[in-house]
Structures are given as structure tokens and as C-alpha cells.
C-alpha positions as CSV (number, residue, x, y, z in Angstrom):
1,M,-8.0,6.3,22.4
2,I,-9.2,2.7,21.8
3,V,-7.9,0.8,18.8
4,T,-9.9,-2.3,17.7
5,C,-8.9,-4.9,15.1
6,L,-11.7,-6.2,12.9
7,F,-12.3,-8.5,9.9
8,S,-14.9,-7.4,7.4
9,S,-17.4,-10.0,6.4
10,P,-20.8,-10.2,4.6
11,E,-22.4,-10.9,7.9
12,G,-20.8,-7.8,9.6
13,D,-17.6,-7.0,11.4
14,I,-15.7,-9.8,13.3
15,L,-13.9,-8.6,16.4
16,L,-10.5,-10.3,16.6
17,D,-9.4,-11.6,20.0
18,P,-5.8,-12.4,21.1
19,E,-6.0,-16.0,19.8
20,D,-7.0,-14.7,16.4
21,L,-4.2,-12.2,16.3
22,S,-1.6,-14.9,17.2
23,R,-2.4,-16.8,14.0
24,P,0.0,-16.6,11.0
25,F,-0.7,-13.8,8.5
26,L,-1.9,-15.2,5.2
27,L,-0.2,-13.9,2.1
28,T,-2.9,-15.7,0.1
29,P,-5.8,-17.8,1.2
30,E,-3.5,-20.9,0.9
31,K,-0.1,-19.5,1.9
32,A,0.9,-18.3,5.3
33,H,3.8,-15.9,5.9
34,P,6.7,-17.7,7.5
35,H,7.2,-15.2,10.3
36,L,4.4,-12.6,10.4
37,T,1.3,-13.0,12.6
38,L,-2.0,-11.3,12.1
39,G,-1.3,-9.3,15.2
40,D,2.0,-8.1,13.7
41,Y,0.2,-6.9,10.7
42,F,-2.4,-5.0,12.7
43,D,0.1,-3.6,15.1
44,T,2.3,-2.3,12.2
45,M,-0.7,-0.6,10.7
46,R,-1.5,1.1,14.0
47,K,2.1,2.3,14.4
48,C,2.2,3.5,10.8
49,I,-0.7,5.9,11.3
50,L,0.2,7.0,14.8
51,D,4.0,7.4,14.6
52,D,5.6,10.8,14.3
53,G,2.8,12.4,16.3
54,G,0.1,10.9,14.0
55,E,1.4,12.8,11.0
56,L,0.0,10.3,8.4
57,L,-3.3,10.0,10.3
58,K,-3.8,13.8,10.6
59,G,-2.9,14.2,6.9
60,A,-5.4,11.6,5.9
61,L,-8.2,13.0,8.1
62,K,-7.6,16.5,6.8
63,S,-7.7,15.3,3.2
64,A,-10.8,13.2,3.7
65,S,-12.8,15.7,5.7
66,R,-11.1,19.0,4.9
67,K,-10.8,19.7,8.6
68,N,-7.8,19.8,10.9
69,F,-7.7,17.2,13.7
70,N,-5.7,16.7,16.9
71,V,-4.9,13.2,17.8
72,E,-6.2,13.9,21.3
73,E,-9.7,14.4,19.8
74,I,-9.8,10.8,18.6
75,Q,-11.9,8.5,20.8
76,R,-11.7,5.2,18.8
77,I,-9.9,3.8,15.7
78,Q,-11.2,0.8,14.0
79,I,-8.7,-1.0,11.7
80,R,-10.6,-3.4,9.5
81,S,-9.1,-6.0,7.2
82,E,-11.2,-5.7,4.0
83,K,-9.5,-7.8,1.4
84,H,-6.4,-9.8,0.5
85,G,-5.1,-9.5,-3.0
86,L,-2.1,-11.1,-4.8
87,L,0.0,-8.0,-4.3
88,Y,-1.6,-5.8,-1.6
89,H,-3.6,-6.3,1.5
90,L,-6.4,-3.8,1.8
91,A,-7.6,-2.4,5.2
92,S,-9.9,0.4,6.1
93,V,-9.2,2.8,9.0
94,E,-12.2,4.4,10.6
95,V,-11.5,7.2,13.0
96,I,-14.2,8.3,15.4
97,T,-14.3,11.5,17.4
98,A,-17.1,13.1,19.4
99,K,-18.4,14.9,16.3
100,V,-17.4,12.9,13.2
101,R,-16.4,9.6,11.7
102,V,-13.8,9.6,9.0
103,K,-12.7,6.6,6.9
104,F,-9.8,5.9,4.6
105,T,-8.0,3.0,3.1
106,L,-4.6,1.6,4.0
107,S,-3.1,-0.8,1.5
108,T,-0.1,-2.8,2.6
109,A,2.5,-4.5,0.3
110,I,4.9,-7.0,1.8
111,S,6.4,-9.0,-1.0
112,P,9.2,-7.4,-3.1
113,N,7.0,-7.5,-6.2
114,G,4.1,-6.0,-4.2
115,I,6.3,-3.2,-2.9
116,D,7.5,-2.3,-6.3
117,C,3.9,-2.3,-7.6
118,I,2.5,-0.1,-4.8
119,L,5.3,2.4,-5.2
120,Q,4.5,2.6,-8.9
121,E,0.8,2.9,-8.2
122,H,1.4,5.7,-5.8
123,D,3.3,7.7,-8.5
124,I,0.8,7.0,-11.2
125,L,-2.2,8.0,-9.1
126,Q,-0.5,11.2,-7.9
127,R,0.4,12.1,-11.5
128,L,-3.1,11.4,-12.9
129,N,-4.9,13.2,-10.1
130,R,-2.7,16.3,-10.5
131,R,-3.0,16.3,-14.2
132,T,-6.8,16.0,-14.5
133,Q,-10.0,17.3,-12.8
134,F,-11.7,13.9,-12.9
135,S,-12.6,12.2,-9.6
136,F,-12.8,8.6,-10.7
137,L,-9.6,7.6,-9.0
138,P,-8.8,7.6,-5.2
139,E,-7.0,10.6,-3.8
140,I,-3.7,9.7,-2.2
141,Y,-3.1,10.8,1.4
142,G,0.4,9.4,2.1
143,I,2.8,6.5,1.8
144,R,5.2,5.1,4.3
145,K,8.0,2.5,4.3
146,T,8.1,0.7,7.6
147,S,9.5,-2.5,9.2
148,C,8.0,-5.0,11.5
149,R,10.1,-7.1,13.9
150,T,8.3,-10.3,14.7
151,A,8.4,-12.2,18.0
152,G,11.1,-14.4,16.4
153,G,13.3,-11.5,15.7
154,K,12.8,-11.4,12.0
155,A,12.4,-8.0,10.3
156,V,9.7,-7.8,7.7
157,E,9.7,-4.8,5.3
158,M,6.4,-3.2,4.4
159,V,5.0,-0.3,2.4
160,M,1.7,1.2,3.4
161,L,-0.4,3.5,1.1
162,A,-3.2,5.7,2.6
163,A,-5.9,6.8,0.2
164,Q,-9.5,7.8,-0.2
165,W,-12.2,5.4,0.8
166,F,-15.2,5.3,-1.6
167,E,-18.1,4.9,0.8
168,D,-21.0,2.7,-0.3
169,Y,-19.3,1.5,-3.4
170,H,-19.2,-2.2,-4.0
171,E,-17.5,-4.9,-6.1
172,W,-19.5,-6.6,-8.8
173,H,-19.0,-9.7,-10.8
174,V,-20.6,-11.9,-13.4
175,T,-22.7,-14.7,-12.0
176,T,-25.3,-17.3,-13.2
177,D,-28.8,-16.8,-11.8
178,P,-29.9,-20.3,-10.7
179,S,-33.6,-19.3,-11.3
180,D,-33.2,-18.9,-15.0
181,H,-29.6,-20.0,-15.7
182,R,-28.9,-16.6,-17.3
183,Q,-25.7,-14.6,-17.0
184,K,-26.1,-11.5,-14.8
185,I,-24.0,-9.0,-13.0
186,E,-24.3,-9.3,-9.2
187,I,-23.5,-6.2,-7.1
188,W,-21.9,-7.2,-3.8
189,D,-23.7,-4.7,-1.6
190,L,-22.6,-5.5,1.9
191,K,-25.0,-3.0,3.4
192,R,-28.3,-4.0,1.8
193,G,-27.3,-7.4,0.7
194,P,-26.1,-8.6,-2.7
195,R,-28.5,-8.3,-5.7
196,Y,-28.6,-8.7,-9.4
197,A,-28.2,-5.6,-11.5
198,S,-31.0,-4.9,-13.9
199,S,-30.2,-5.0,-17.6
200,R,-30.1,-1.3,-17.7
201,E,-27.8,-1.1,-14.7
202,A,-25.5,-3.7,-16.1
203,A,-25.1,-1.8,-19.4
204,L,-24.5,1.5,-17.5
205,I,-21.9,-0.1,-15.3
206,I,-19.9,-1.3,-18.4
207,E,-20.5,2.1,-20.0
208,E,-19.0,3.9,-17.0
209,C,-16.0,1.6,-16.8
210,S,-15.2,2.3,-20.5
211,K,-15.7,6.0,-20.0
212,I,-13.2,6.1,-17.2
213,L,-10.5,4.3,-19.2
214,A,-11.0,6.6,-22.2
215,C,-11.0,9.9,-20.3
216,Y,-7.5,9.2,-18.8
217,Y,-6.0,8.4,-22.2
218,D,-2.8,10.4,-23.0
219,Y,-2.9,11.4,-26.7
220,E,0.7,12.7,-26.6
221,N,2.4,9.6,-25.3
222,F,-0.4,7.0,-26.0
223,D,-0.3,6.1,-22.3
224,H,-3.5,4.5,-20.9
225,I,-4.6,2.7,-17.7
226,G,-3.6,-0.9,-18.1
227,A,-3.4,-4.1,-16.1
228,W,-6.9,-3.6,-14.7
229,H,-9.1,-6.7,-14.2
230,H,-12.8,-7.1,-13.5
231,A,-11.8,-10.3,-11.7
232,A,-9.8,-8.3,-9.2
233,G,-12.7,-6.0,-8.4
234,D,-10.8,-2.9,-9.7
235,F,-14.0,-1.1,-10.7
236,I,-16.5,-0.6,-8.0
237,V,-20.1,0.7,-8.2
238,K,-22.6,2.7,-6.2
239,C,-25.9,1.7,-7.7
240,P,-29.0,3.6,-6.2
241,R,-32.2,1.7,-7.0
242,D,-33.7,4.7,-8.8
243,G,-30.5,6.4,-10.1
244,K,-27.7,6.0,-12.5
245,P,-24.8,3.8,-11.4
246,E,-21.6,5.7,-10.3
247,V,-18.4,3.8,-10.9
248,K,-14.9,4.4,-9.5
249,L,-11.5,2.7,-10.3
250,T,-9.7,1.8,-7.1
251,T,-6.2,1.2,-8.5
252,V,-3.9,2.0,-11.5
253,R,-1.1,-0.6,-11.7
254,N,0.2,0.4,-15.1
255,Y,0.1,3.5,-17.2
256,A,1.8,3.0,-20.5
257,P,1.2,2.4,-24.3
258,L,-0.6,-0.8,-25.2
259,M,2.2,-2.2,-27.3
260,A,5.9,-1.5,-27.4
261,A,5.6,-0.4,-31.0
262,F,3.5,2.6,-29.8
263,S,6.4,4.0,-27.7
264,G,7.9,6.0,-30.6
265,K,7.0,9.5,-31.6
266,E,6.7,8.5,-35.2
267,V,3.6,6.4,-34.5
268,D,0.3,7.5,-36.0
269,P,-1.8,8.7,-33.0
270,T,-5.0,7.4,-34.7
271,I,-3.5,3.9,-34.9
272,A,-2.5,4.0,-31.2
273,I,-5.9,5.0,-30.0
274,L,-7.6,2.6,-32.4
275,Y,-5.9,-0.4,-30.8
276,F,-6.5,1.0,-27.3
277,F,-10.2,1.1,-28.2
278,L,-10.2,-2.4,-29.6
279,D,-8.4,-3.8,-26.6
280,T,-10.9,-2.1,-24.3
281,T,-13.8,-3.8,-26.0
282,V,-12.2,-7.2,-25.5
283,R,-11.0,-6.7,-21.9
284,M,-14.3,-5.3,-20.9
285,R,-15.9,-8.7,-21.5
286,L,-13.5,-10.7,-19.2
287,D,-14.4,-11.6,-15.6
288,R,-14.2,-14.5,-13.2
289,L,-17.5,-16.2,-12.4
290,D,-18.6,-14.9,-9.0
291,G,-15.2,-13.2,-8.7
292,V,-13.2,-16.3,-8.0
293,G,-14.3,-19.0,-10.5
294,E,-13.5,-19.7,-14.1
295,M,-12.9,-16.9,-16.5
296,V,-16.1,-16.0,-18.4
297,W,-17.1,-13.8,-21.3
298,L,-19.7,-11.1,-20.7
299,D,-22.8,-11.3,-22.9
300,D,-23.2,-9.1,-26.0
301,F,-24.9,-6.2,-24.2
302,A,-21.4,-5.2,-23.1
303,V,-20.4,-4.3,-26.7
304,G,-22.7,-1.4,-27.3
305,A,-22.2,-0.2,-23.7
306,T,-18.4,-0.2,-24.2
307,V,-18.7,1.8,-27.4
308,K,-20.9,4.4,-25.9
309,G,-18.8,4.8,-22.7
310,F,-15.5,5.0,-24.6
311,F,-16.6,7.8,-26.9
312,E,-18.2,9.7,-24.0
313,G,-14.9,9.4,-22.2
314,L,-13.0,10.8,-25.1
315,R,-15.4,13.7,-25.3
316,L,-14.7,14.5,-21.6
317,G,-11.3,15.7,-22.7
318,E,-13.1,19.0,-23.4
319,I,-13.4,19.5,-19.7
320,E,-9.6,19.5,-19.5
321,G,-9.5,22.3,-22.0
322,D,-8.7,20.0,-24.9
323,G,-10.5,21.8,-27.8
324,T,-9.6,19.0,-30.2
325,A,-11.0,16.1,-28.1
326,A,-14.4,16.0,-29.9
327,A,-12.8,16.1,-33.4
328,R,-10.3,13.3,-32.6
329,A,-13.2,11.2,-31.2
330,D,-15.2,11.9,-34.4
331,N,-12.2,11.0,-36.6
332,L,-11.7,7.7,-34.8
333,L,-15.4,6.8,-35.0
334,S,-15.4,7.6,-38.8
335,L,-12.4,5.4,-39.3
336,L,-13.9,2.5,-37.5
337,Q,-17.2,2.9,-39.4
338,S,-15.4,3.0,-42.7
339,F,-14.0,-0.6,-42.4
340,D,-15.9,-3.3,-44.3
341,Q,-16.1,-6.7,-42.6
342,P,-12.8,-8.1,-44.1
343,E,-10.9,-5.0,-43.1
344,F,-12.4,-5.0,-39.7
345,I,-11.3,-8.6,-39.1
346,Q,-7.8,-7.8,-40.5
347,V,-7.3,-4.8,-38.2
348,F,-7.7,-7.2,-35.2
349,D,-4.8,-9.4,-36.3
350,P,-2.0,-7.4,-34.5
351,L,-4.1,-7.3,-31.3
352,L,-4.6,-11.1,-31.3
353,A,-0.9,-11.5,-31.8
354,H,-0.4,-9.3,-28.8
355,Y,-2.7,-11.4,-26.7
356,A,-1.0,-14.6,-27.8
357,A,2.4,-13.2,-26.6
358,H,1.3,-11.4,-23.5
359,D,-2.0,-12.9,-22.3
360,S,-1.8,-16.6,-22.9
361,N,-4.1,-17.4,-19.9
362,N,-7.0,-15.7,-21.6
363,M,-6.2,-16.4,-25.2
364,H,-8.4,-19.5,-25.4
365,L,-11.4,-17.7,-24.1
366,I,-10.7,-14.7,-26.4
367,G,-10.1,-16.9,-29.4
368,T,-13.4,-18.8,-28.8
369,H,-15.5,-15.6,-28.9
370,I,-13.5,-13.1,-31.0
371,T,-15.3,-13.8,-34.3
372,D,-18.7,-13.1,-32.8
373,H,-17.2,-10.1,-30.9
374,M,-16.0,-8.5,-34.1
375,R,-19.4,-9.0,-35.7
376,F,-21.3,-7.4,-32.8
377,L,-18.7,-4.6,-32.4
378,R,-18.9,-3.6,-36.1
379,R,-22.7,-3.6,-35.9
380,A,-22.6,-1.4,-32.7
381,L,-20.2,1.0,-34.4
382,Q,-22.3,1.3,-37.5
383,D,-25.4,2.0,-35.4
384,F,-23.6,4.5,-33.1
385,H,-24.3,8.2,-33.5
386,W,-22.6,11.2,-31.9
387,S,-24.8,14.3,-31.9
388,R,-22.8,17.5,-32.3
389,T,-25.8,19.6,-31.7
390,N,-26.1,18.8,-28.0
391,S,-22.7,17.1,-27.4
392,S,-24.5,14.0,-26.2
393,L,-24.0,10.4,-27.2
394,H,-26.8,8.2,-28.5
395,T,-26.8,4.5,-29.2
396,P,-29.8,2.2,-29.8
397,V,-30.7,-0.5,-27.4
398,S,-29.4,-3.7,-28.9
399,N,-31.5,-6.9,-29.0
């Protein structure tokens, strides 16, 4: 069995030599780990998947391919560093036998905060995947706590999470097209090259993101997927040239009510989901320019797309056997459509206070755009129609 260590890049894989592996492991692009080398990191991943007779590896391969494998069948393993985030370091593990190639992710947390977060994410993903039939989240294959002893004798604790790899799905971010200076969504397609999404594709991507968030909403406890960020590339897309974009959510860092006030059983369920909806319409418009630049506000096309996707996601509760999902969605829509402009502005006040207390970094951007956002959102809600005859959702194309 041959194990190779690679870096993923837009130009293709970069094979790492001994000199590369001797360099310090970077916790962030600007900060090196005081003891860990890149070689330590790759070696620990290799041991994690092969220790105990390859138990984690065999479990991941069986889950990914629905077939049993013997470690002896494996000809090559390619461990590829894909991405370094603030909390986790994402790698892919590609296993090659004489007959098949199987790929899965291996996320590594090293910092105490990162370890706490990855353990929580593991528990949330397991719970949501067991509770629902949806396939928008990655399947979990296993988690391991391990320790790496560096050449200097220092022990570094790590937690590694093996999960489903979404093949041919890509990050996307807001950018400015230099040819016309217009805001566009760029799909970071590493296979065919990056490209701008069409207006239709951009709207459908936002629609799908909103649908995913809505369909995992818990009406009983008011829990919802939180702490997601477009800037972190949490939603990824497969976007065929002639087909509808397919979106997945790669991570769930938090699953709880939006506000502490919604933790009690005496809370009106309609009020809780109302503010979840309003928050979704705001968050859906925040991204970093080109994924790493300044925070930016998505154009108004995102408003109608968010409304359509959100209510479609609520309707998908029927798939889970929730016979009241459609009625609850209809009640929420009726309530939102009943607000006149002053009432609609007033209902946003608690949400803005929440942002001021918990999201000061984005508060200036939100405050700059919120008045126009309320106006466009109210118009989109008034124009929105939910057809009971064919259980489909319709919304006019906004100008």
C-alpha cells in the first residue's frame, strides 16, 4: 500500500516532498503551530485511519460505497489537504483499489475550542441524520481522539472526524465582474474552472440554501441550524450547465433556538419561527467578497429566492410525516402578509437588538441595508403565492 501526501490547489494536486513535510503546520495562514510539522499532521491522519486494523478506514469505505473492504485490497491512499479553517483542517482521503476509488473527508481539530466544536458537530449531525430522511448534510463515518508526539517530544491532542465527501460540489462566493462591475456569484469549480453563475442559477442557489435551513427546523424546541456562514463556504453547490443547482451543507456548528427567550415552552411557536425566517432573510445576504475580502451584501435577487426556498423547506416537513407542515407554513405566510409597513418595520426591532448584542461585526453592514431589505422583503411576501392544488410554490421574477 502506497500513501501519498498532497495539497489541493486550483492548478491541481501538489505532491509534498520531505522538505515540504518538515515545515511547521499552519494553524492559520499567518500562524504556525509551535511544535507540529506538516509531516506530523499527515502522519497522524494516516495512523488514525489505519490503526486498529484499519477499523475507521473500513467503516468509512463501507458507508461510502456500501461494500465491505479488506485493507489488503487497497493499492494506494491519497491524503489531500483541502482547506484550513479557523476551527478545523479539512482533508480528503481517496482510497484506490484494483476495482474502485472511494473518497471521504477527514476533518481535524487541534485547538481546545476546535475540539469542543467538532465533538458538538459530530453529535448534531448524527442526531439530524437519524431524525430525518433528508440528504443535505454529510453522513458521519466515525470520530477518533488521538495524540501526536512531535520530534521535540511534545504531545499534541487531536480529534478527527470522518464523513461523506460530496463529489463535484464546489464553494461559491460573491464577486465583482471586472467586465461590467456588477455583483455576481462565482462558482469555484476546480474541475472545469471557476465561472459566474447565471442570474437564474444564482437565485436557485440561494433558494436551495434557504430550503435546507427551513427543512431542518424543529417546531417543538425551536432549534434550527445556526452559526453558518457563506463566507466560510458552508453551503456548496453542484451546478450542471443545463440543470438545476444542487446544494449541500457541509457543517452544522450549532443547533439551538435563535434567541434565549425562545428556550421556554411557553413561547408562541409562530413567533419563534417568524424570527427564524426574518433572520434567515438577513443572513442569506451576507458574504465575503471573493470568500476572503470585505463583508458584502447580496443584491436584491436574494430576497425573493430566500422566501421561495424557505417556504418550500417548511413544506418538505410533509415528507417526514408531519401532516401539519403545510398548514403551519400557510399560517406563517398569512401572518407575514398581514403586516402593514409600520408593523413590518416594528417586528424587526427585536432582531436588530439581537444583532447589536451578538453580531457587532456585521451590525454596520446590516444597519446600512436593513431599511431597503425590509421594503423588498415585504414586497416579495405580498407577491408570493403557495398553490394548494399542486403543492408547488410560485413566485414572480423580481425586477
